MARLO-710766 format. One line per 4 residues: number of its first residue (from 1); their letters; for each residue x negated, y, z negated of N, C-alpha, C. Coordinates in nm, 3 decimals. Each point is the difference from the previous one (the first is absolute). Layout:
NUM) A) X/Y/Z/X/Y/Z/X/Y/Z | ...
end
This chain:
1) XXXX) -11.818/9.551/-9.836/-0.104/-0.020/-0.096/-0.067/0.133/-0.035 | -0.027/0.080/0.099/-0.061/0.130/-0.028/0.095/0.088/-0.080 | 0.127/-0.004/0.038/0.099/0.082/-0.070/0.006/-0.036/-0.148 | -0.006/-0.129/-0.031/0.006/-0.046/-0.139/-0.136/0.000/-0.069
5) XXXX) -0.104/0.035/0.077/-0.138/0.003/-0.051/-0.040/-0.134/-0.059 | 0.028/-0.107/0.078/-0.034/-0.136/-0.041/-0.101/-0.059/0.096 | -0.089/-0.082/-0.054/-0.098/-0.070/0.084/0.057/-0.129/0.057 | 0.088/-0.064/-0.077/0.056/-0.126/0.045/0.133/-0.027/-0.070
9) XXXX) 0.075/-0.093/0.055/0.127/-0.040/-0.059/0.014/-0.152/0.014 | 0.100/-0.052/-0.067/0.029/-0.142/0.008/0.151/-0.015/0.008 | 0.046/-0.097/0.076/0.142/-0.020/0.019/0.034/-0.146/-0.019 | 0.104/-0.026/-0.076/0.046/-0.138/-0.019/0.135/-0.014/0.071
13) XXXX) 0.016/-0.110/0.070/0.125/-0.027/0.069/0.062/-0.127/-0.057 | 0.129/0.004/-0.020/0.072/-0.115/-0.051/0.104/-0.045/0.102 | 0.026/-0.129/0.000/0.100/-0.055/0.090/0.068/-0.116/-0.072 | 0.099/-0.059/0.059/0.079/-0.101/-0.069/-0.081/-0.123/-0.041
17) XXXX) -0.112/-0.024/0.064/-0.080/-0.118/-0.034/-0.098/0.023/-0.114 | -0.014/0.125/-0.050/-0.088/0.024/-0.114/0.063/-0.059/-0.125 | -0.086/-0.054/-0.084/0.046/-0.060/-0.125/-0.034/0.091/-0.118 | 0.055/-0.034/-0.114/-0.033/0.074/-0.123/-0.150/-0.009/-0.027
21) XXXX) -0.059/-0.115/0.029/-0.144/-0.017/-0.020/-0.079/0.097/0.088 | 0.045/0.022/0.123/-0.067/0.097/0.088/0.002/0.140/-0.064 | 0.114/0.038/-0.053/0.014/0.132/-0.062/-0.086/0.008/-0.126 | 0.001/-0.107/-0.079/-0.084/-0.003/-0.121/-0.148/0.011/0.036
25) XXXX) -0.042/-0.067/0.105/-0.139/0.009/0.045/-0.035/0.142/0.043 | 0.091/0.065/0.069/-0.023/0.138/0.042/-0.014/0.092/-0.122 | 0.091/-0.013/-0.095/-0.004/0.084/-0.120/-0.130/-0.025/-0.077 | -0.039/-0.126/-0.014/-0.125/-0.031/-0.070/-0.121/0.060/0.071
29) XXXX) -0.002/-0.007/0.132/-0.111/0.057/0.077/-0.003/0.151/-0.013 | 0.116/0.064/0.002/0.004/0.146/-0.017/-0.047/0.040/-0.139 | 0.039/-0.075/-0.102/-0.046/0.029/-0.136/-0.151/-0.018/-0.011 | -0.053/-0.104/0.062/-0.144/-0.023/-0.002/-0.073/0.115/0.069
33) XXXX) 0.049/0.041/0.115/-0.063/0.111/0.073/0.009/0.129/-0.081 | 0.114/0.024/-0.061/0.015/0.121/-0.082/-0.100/0.000/-0.114 | -0.011/-0.112/-0.069/-0.093/-0.008/-0.113/-0.145/0.018/0.044 | -0.034/-0.044/0.120/-0.135/0.018/0.051/-0.030/0.147/0.032
37) XXXX) 0.101/0.072/0.051/-0.022/0.136/0.048/0.056/0.110/-0.089 | 0.061/-0.034/-0.113/0.067/0.103/-0.081/-0.095/0.105/-0.053 | -0.128/-0.033/-0.017/-0.094/0.101/-0.048/-0.026/0.109/0.104 | 0.033/-0.028/0.126/-0.020/0.098/0.108/0.126/0.081/0.030
41) XX) 0.112/-0.040/-0.060/0.127/0.069/0.024/0.011/0.119/-0.093 | 0.033/0.113/0.056/0.011/0.122/-0.081/0.134/0.011/-0.065
end
């Protein structure tokens, strides 16, 4: 984390039991988070 100069990270794990809906929910949540924080991204 120090090497990359990051305060935090997030990791998603997939396995055979994940469904397309699970992936869609993840993508939607990431898009929502991006839209909330994009004004702070350089």
